[in-house]
C-alpha positions as CSV (number, residue, x, y, z in Angstrom):
1,M,164.3,88.6,118.4
2,N,163.6,85.0,117.6
3,I,163.0,83.2,114.3
4,V,159.2,82.9,114.7
5,Q,158.8,86.6,115.2
6,A,161.2,87.3,112.3
7,H,159.2,85.1,110.1
8,K,156.1,87.1,110.8
9,F,158.0,90.2,109.7
10,L,159.0,88.3,106.5
11,I,155.3,87.8,105.7
12,D,154.5,91.5,106.5
13,A,157.4,92.4,104.2
14,N,155.8,90.4,101.4
15,Y,159.0,88.2,101.3
16,K,161.3,91.0,100.3
17,V,164.7,90.8,101.9
18,C,168.0,92.6,101.2
19,I,171.5,92.8,102.7
20,D,172.6,96.0,100.9
21,H,171.4,99.2,102.5
22,R,171.5,100.8,99.0
23,K,168.8,98.4,97.9
24,A,166.7,98.8,101.0
25,E,163.2,100.0,100.0
26,K,159.7,100.3,101.5
27,G,158.4,97.1,102.9
28,F,161.8,95.2,102.9
29,L,163.5,93.4,105.7
30,F,167.1,94.6,105.9
31,F,169.9,92.5,107.4
32,A,172.8,94.7,108.4
33,F,176.1,92.9,108.0
34,S,179.4,94.0,109.5
35,G,183.1,93.4,108.8
36,K,186.6,94.8,109.4
37,N,186.0,97.9,107.4
38,F,182.3,98.4,107.4
39,N,179.2,98.2,109.7
40,A,175.9,98.3,107.8
41,A,174.1,98.7,111.1
42,A,175.0,102.4,110.8
43,Y,172.4,102.6,108.0
44,A,169.7,101.0,110.1
45,N,167.8,104.2,110.8
46,E,168.1,105.2,107.1
47,A,166.6,101.9,106.1
48,I,163.6,102.4,108.5
49,Q,163.2,106.0,107.1
50,K,163.0,104.4,103.6
51,G,160.1,102.3,104.8
52,C,161.7,99.0,105.7
53,T,159.5,96.7,107.7
54,A,162.3,95.7,110.1
55,V,166.1,95.8,110.3
56,F,168.3,93.2,112.0
57,V,171.7,94.3,113.4
58,E,174.5,92.5,115.1
59,D,175.8,95.6,116.8
60,K,173.8,96.2,120.0
61,K,174.4,99.9,120.1
62,Y,172.1,100.3,117.1
63,E,169.3,98.3,118.6
64,D,166.0,100.2,118.7
65,P,163.0,97.9,119.0
66,A,160.6,100.8,119.1
67,N,161.7,101.7,115.6
68,Q,161.7,98.0,114.4
69,I,165.5,97.7,114.6
70,F,166.3,94.4,116.3
71,F,169.5,92.9,117.7
72,V,170.6,89.4,116.7
73,E,173.9,87.7,117.6
74,K,175.0,87.3,114.0
75,T,173.0,88.5,111.0
76,E,174.5,86.0,108.6
77,S,173.5,83.0,110.7
78,F,170.1,84.6,111.5
79,L,169.4,85.1,107.8
80,Q,170.3,81.4,107.1
81,D,168.2,80.1,110.1
82,L,165.3,82.2,109.0
83,A,165.6,80.7,105.5
84,K,165.6,77.2,106.9
85,Y,162.5,78.0,109.0
86,H,160.7,79.5,106.0
87,R,161.6,76.5,103.9
88,E,159.9,74.2,106.4
89,S,156.6,76.2,105.8
90,L,156.8,75.5,102.0
91,T,155.1,72.6,100.3
92,I,155.9,73.4,96.7
93,P,158.5,71.4,94.6
94,I,162.0,72.8,94.8
95,I,164.6,71.9,92.1
96,G,168.1,72.1,93.4
97,L,170.9,72.7,90.8
98,T,174.6,72.8,90.9
99,G,177.6,71.8,88.6
100,S,180.9,73.1,87.3
101,N,179.6,74.6,84.0
102,G,176.3,75.7,82.7
103,K,174.3,75.8,85.9
104,T,173.1,79.4,85.6
105,T,172.0,78.9,82.0
106,T,170.3,75.6,82.9
107,K,168.5,77.3,85.8
108,E,167.1,79.9,83.4
109,L,166.2,77.3,80.8
110,I,164.3,75.3,83.5
111,S,162.4,78.4,84.5
112,A,161.6,79.1,80.8
113,A,160.3,75.6,80.3
114,L,158.2,75.6,83.5
115,S,156.8,79.1,83.2
116,P,154.1,78.4,80.6
117,K,152.3,76.4,83.3
118,F,153.6,77.6,86.7
119,S,154.5,80.7,88.6
120,V,158.2,80.0,89.0
121,L,160.7,81.5,91.5
122,F,164.3,81.0,90.4
123,T,167.6,82.3,91.6
124,Q,168.3,85.8,90.3
125,G,171.6,86.6,88.7
126,N,174.4,84.7,90.5
127,L,172.9,84.6,94.1
128,N,174.0,81.1,94.6
129,N,176.2,81.2,97.7
130,H,175.8,81.1,101.5
131,L,174.1,84.5,101.3
132,G,172.4,84.4,97.9
133,V,170.7,81.0,98.5
134,P,169.0,82.1,101.8
135,L,167.8,85.3,100.0
136,T,166.4,83.2,97.2
137,V,164.5,80.9,99.6
138,L,163.2,83.8,101.6
139,S,161.7,85.3,98.4
140,I,159.5,82.3,97.8
141,N,155.9,83.4,98.5
142,P,152.4,81.8,98.4
143,K,152.0,82.9,94.7
144,H,154.8,80.6,93.6
145,D,154.0,77.1,92.4
146,I,157.6,75.8,92.0
147,A,161.2,77.1,92.7
148,V,164.5,76.5,91.0
149,V,167.5,77.2,93.3
150,E,171.0,77.4,92.0
151,M,173.8,76.4,94.4
152,G,177.4,77.3,93.8
153,A,180.5,76.2,95.7
154,N,184.3,76.4,95.6
155,H,185.1,74.3,98.6
156,Q,184.0,70.9,100.1
157,G,181.0,71.1,102.4
158,E,179.4,74.1,100.8
159,I,176.8,72.3,98.8
160,A,175.9,70.1,101.8
161,F,175.4,73.3,103.8
162,L,173.2,74.9,101.2
163,C,171.1,71.7,100.8
164,E,170.1,72.0,104.4
165,I,168.6,75.4,103.6
166,V,167.1,74.5,100.2
167,K,165.9,71.0,101.0
168,P,165.3,70.3,97.3
169,T,162.7,67.8,96.3
170,I,164.6,66.9,93.1
171,G,168.2,67.8,92.1
172,Y,170.5,67.9,89.1
173,I,174.2,68.4,88.6
174,T,175.0,69.8,85.2
175,N,178.6,68.3,85.1
176,F,181.9,67.8,86.9
177,G,184.5,70.1,85.3
178,K,187.8,71.7,86.1
179,A,186.4,74.6,88.0
180,H,187.5,76.0,91.4
181,L,190.3,73.4,91.5
182,E,192.1,75.5,94.1
183,G,189.3,75.3,96.6
184,F,188.2,71.8,95.9
185,G,191.7,70.4,95.7
186,G,191.6,68.9,92.2
187,V,189.1,67.2,89.9
188,D,188.3,64.4,92.4
189,G,187.5,67.1,95.0
190,V,185.1,68.8,92.5
191,V,183.2,65.5,92.0
192,R,183.0,64.9,95.8
193,G,181.9,68.5,96.4
194,K,179.2,68.7,93.8
195,S,178.0,65.2,94.6
196,E,177.0,66.5,98.1
197,L,173.7,67.4,96.4
198,Y,173.1,63.8,95.3
199,K,174.1,62.6,98.8
200,F,171.5,64.8,100.4
201,L,168.8,63.7,98.0
202,I,169.6,60.0,98.6
203,Q,169.6,60.5,102.4
204,N,166.1,62.1,102.1
205,N,164.7,59.7,99.5
206,A,164.3,62.6,97.0
207,A,164.5,62.4,93.2
208,I,167.7,62.7,91.2
209,L,167.9,63.8,87.6
210,I,170.9,62.4,85.9
211,N,172.5,62.9,82.5
212,E,173.1,59.3,81.3
213,D,175.8,60.5,78.8
214,D,177.9,61.4,81.8
215,P,179.6,58.3,83.1
216,I,180.1,59.8,86.6
217,Q,176.5,60.5,87.0
218,K,175.3,57.2,85.4
219,K,176.9,55.3,88.3
220,I,174.3,56.8,90.6
221,S,171.4,55.1,88.8
222,T,172.9,51.7,89.5
223,T,172.8,52.1,93.3
224,Y,169.7,54.4,93.8
225,E,166.2,53.7,92.5
226,N,164.7,57.2,92.6
227,C,166.6,58.4,89.5
228,I,165.2,59.9,86.3
229,G,167.6,59.7,83.4
230,F,168.0,61.5,80.1
231,G,170.5,61.1,77.3
232,T,171.1,60.6,73.7
233,S,170.8,56.8,73.6
234,T,169.7,55.7,77.1
235,G,167.4,57.1,79.8
236,D,163.8,57.6,80.5
237,Y,163.8,60.7,78.2
238,Q,165.9,60.6,75.0
239,Y,167.1,63.3,72.8
240,Q,169.1,63.9,69.6
241,Y,171.5,66.9,69.8
242,E,172.0,69.1,66.8
243,D,174.1,72.2,65.8
244,I,171.9,74.2,63.4
245,N,173.7,77.3,62.1
246,S,175.9,77.3,65.3
247,Y,172.9,77.2,67.6
248,A,172.0,74.4,69.9
249,S,169.0,72.3,69.1
250,I,167.5,69.2,70.5
251,I,165.0,66.7,69.1
252,I,162.7,64.9,71.4
253,K,162.9,61.3,70.3
254,N,159.6,59.5,69.6
255,E,157.8,62.9,69.7
256,D,159.0,64.5,66.4
257,I,159.5,67.8,68.2
258,V,162.5,70.0,67.5
259,I,163.5,72.7,69.9
260,N,165.7,75.3,68.3
261,S,167.3,77.5,70.9
262,Q,169.0,80.9,70.8
263,L,172.0,79.5,72.6
264,T,175.3,78.9,70.7
265,G,177.1,75.6,71.1
266,T,176.1,72.0,71.2
267,Y,177.5,72.0,74.8
268,N,174.2,73.7,75.7
269,C,172.2,70.7,74.4
270,P,172.4,68.8,77.7
271,N,171.2,72.0,79.4
272,L,168.2,72.2,77.1
273,A,167.5,68.5,77.6
274,A,167.6,68.7,81.3
275,A,165.2,71.7,81.3
276,C,162.9,69.8,78.9
277,T,163.0,66.7,81.1
278,L,162.2,68.5,84.3
279,A,159.3,70.3,82.6
280,Q,157.9,67.0,81.3
281,L,158.2,65.6,84.8
282,H,156.0,68.4,86.0
283,N,153.5,67.8,83.3
284,V,154.1,70.9,81.2
285,P,152.8,70.2,77.6
286,L,155.5,69.6,75.1
287,E,154.3,72.5,72.9
288,D,154.6,74.9,75.8
289,I,158.0,73.6,76.7
290,Q,159.1,74.1,73.1
291,K,157.8,77.7,73.1
292,G,159.4,78.5,76.4
293,L,162.8,77.2,75.5
294,E,162.9,78.7,72.0
295,A,161.9,82.1,73.4
296,Y,164.8,82.2,75.9
297,V,167.5,84.7,75.0
298,P,170.7,84.8,77.1
299,D,171.7,88.3,78.2
300,N,174.0,87.4,81.1
301,M,177.4,87.1,79.4
302,R,176.9,83.3,79.1
303,S,176.8,82.1,75.5
304,Q,175.4,85.5,74.7
305,I,175.4,86.5,71.0
306,I,175.7,90.2,70.2
307,K,175.5,91.5,66.7
308,R,177.5,94.7,66.4
309,N,179.1,96.6,63.5
310,N,178.4,93.8,61.0
311,K,180.2,91.4,63.4
312,Q,178.9,88.6,65.5
313,L,180.2,88.5,69.1
314,I,180.0,85.5,71.4
315,L,180.2,87.0,74.9
316,D,180.9,84.2,77.4
317,A,182.9,86.3,79.9
318,Y,181.1,85.5,83.2
319,N,183.3,82.6,84.0
320,A,185.9,80.3,82.5
321,N,187.8,77.1,83.4
322,P,189.6,74.5,81.3
323,S,186.5,72.5,80.6
324,S,184.4,75.4,79.5
325,M,187.3,76.8,77.5
326,E,187.7,73.6,75.5
327,V,184.1,73.4,74.4
328,A,183.9,77.1,73.6
329,L,186.9,76.9,71.3
330,Q,185.5,73.8,69.6
331,N,182.2,75.7,69.0
332,L,183.9,78.7,67.6
333,Q,185.5,76.6,64.9
334,K,182.1,75.7,63.6
335,F,181.2,79.3,62.7
336,P,181.6,80.4,59.1
337,G,183.7,83.5,58.4
338,T,186.9,84.9,59.8
339,K,187.4,84.5,63.5
340,C,189.0,86.4,66.3
341,L,189.6,85.0,69.8
342,I,189.9,87.1,72.9
343,L,190.8,84.9,75.9
344,G,191.1,86.0,79.5
345,E,193.1,84.0,82.0
346,M,191.3,81.3,84.0
347,M,191.3,81.9,87.8
348,E,191.0,79.8,90.9
349,L,192.9,76.9,89.5
350,G,195.6,76.9,92.3
351,K,198.6,74.7,91.7
352,D,197.2,73.5,88.4
353,S,197.0,77.0,86.9
354,A,200.2,77.0,85.0
355,I,199.7,73.5,83.7
356,E,196.1,74.2,82.5
357,H,197.0,77.5,80.8
358,K,199.9,75.8,79.0
359,A,197.6,73.0,77.9
360,L,195.1,75.6,76.6
361,L,197.8,77.3,74.5
362,S,199.0,74.0,73.2
363,N,195.5,73.3,72.1
364,L,195.2,76.7,70.5
365,K,198.2,76.0,68.3
366,T,196.3,73.1,66.7
367,M,193.3,75.3,65.8
368,K,192.9,77.8,63.0
369,F,191.8,81.3,64.2
370,D,192.6,84.5,62.2
371,K,193.6,86.4,65.3
372,V,194.1,85.6,69.0
373,F,194.4,88.0,71.9
374,L,195.4,86.8,75.3
375,V,194.6,88.8,78.5
376,G,196.1,88.2,81.9
377,K,199.5,87.8,83.6
378,E,199.1,84.0,83.8
379,F,199.5,83.8,80.0
380,L,202.5,86.1,80.0
381,Q,204.5,83.7,82.1
382,I,204.2,81.0,79.5
383,P,206.7,81.1,76.6
384,E,204.1,79.6,74.2
385,S,202.0,82.7,74.6
386,K,204.4,84.7,72.4
387,T,202.8,83.0,69.4
388,F,199.8,85.3,70.1
389,I,199.1,88.9,71.0
390,N,199.4,89.4,74.8
391,F,198.0,92.0,77.2
392,P,198.3,92.1,81.0
393,N,194.7,93.3,81.4
394,S,191.5,94.3,79.6
395,D,192.4,98.0,79.7
396,E,195.6,97.5,77.8
397,L,193.8,95.5,75.1
398,I,191.1,98.3,74.8
399,S,193.9,100.8,74.2
400,Y,195.2,98.6,71.5
401,L,191.8,98.1,69.9
402,K,191.2,101.8,69.7
403,N,193.9,102.1,67.1
404,N,193.7,98.6,65.7
405,P,190.0,97.6,65.2
406,V,189.0,94.0,65.0
407,Q,188.3,93.1,61.3
408,E,187.2,89.5,61.8
409,E,183.5,88.6,61.4
410,V,183.1,86.4,64.4
411,I,184.6,87.2,67.8
412,L,184.6,85.0,70.9
413,I,185.2,86.8,74.2
414,K,185.9,84.2,76.9
415,G,187.5,84.4,80.3
416,S,187.1,84.4,84.1
417,R,185.0,87.2,85.6
418,G,188.0,88.9,87.2
419,N,189.3,89.9,83.7
420,A,186.2,92.2,83.1
421,L,186.3,91.3,79.4
422,E,182.8,92.6,78.9
423,K,184.4,96.1,78.8
424,I,185.9,95.2,75.4
425,V,182.5,94.9,73.7
426,E,182.0,98.6,73.0
427,F,185.4,98.8,71.3
428,I,184.6,96.1,68.7
């Protein structure tokens, strides 16, 4: 099986691809992966029986070309190579997006701002890695006018690799924060790793969107001409950021247009501004951009507000790092009413973990919250945590809450994904 033949199957499959046999359906291409403890090729015949157009396996004993089961040397590499080949056939604009914080929210905001005018393909969920990005690219079909592809990374070289698949025509980095410090080797490593997107764009003379309020990004515009800038005081597109009743709002300067979002926190204002700018660059009318952004409601555990039992929950439990924790705590202080804080430990910080958790607790002591719960073993190792109520995991906290309900009016739930803090919601 070669890439050209596989691409014909992709077209026949109407650009539907999966790597999980449980999601294999009629008309799909199924890539069967294997590992130490599993071999998805064992489900090849089952996938064909479900109606899959073709199956690709890396175990030769399951090869059966007569039944559209084809052998490839390595399904992961073949998937990525097929995505690269498919990308070469596309002529639509593709927006590449990465960053330490806010990239998933920004991706969805960009889609919301573009959708009034275009048929937009954007990364679903968190499919932003070496497998998710190829799946996203392969799902772009002739009906799409534009695509927004999120790229995630926790090591050097990953963004560069993903750029070779995506080949973005314009790119944006949300920010450089203290995320995945273990893999990147510190904050400087984060900057180098995320900046691989800008390096690719410069090498290919593609456009770069920069936030001119970010001094790291602003340096790019002094050395590269093909930059579009936005910010609060400088840039091609200028905005005023507001916090209206604890919701992020932006004002488009010189246009007298206010965009009131359903996202909490002024830290989301640059995300809104980036989406607004990209939509304007693609000639979406301002009124349509406004409607699109104001209609967007987060439902993915990122700045998600849930009203429950006369309480207001801010569920921000998909990820956490020192940078996102700081702005989330600052935002919570702006809410009226009594406040409860439920914090899960921050993961993937490596040698900086103890330092960053201790700094977080020191910061907490300067703030006024009515109740603070800490979840995770990393907190328990720090003496300062004894000032607050500690639990080793979410299940222990849930047991406590069953007999000691939260009485506060506003509750922030924030932590790394591994804490599974979303389980707590139903007990509040």
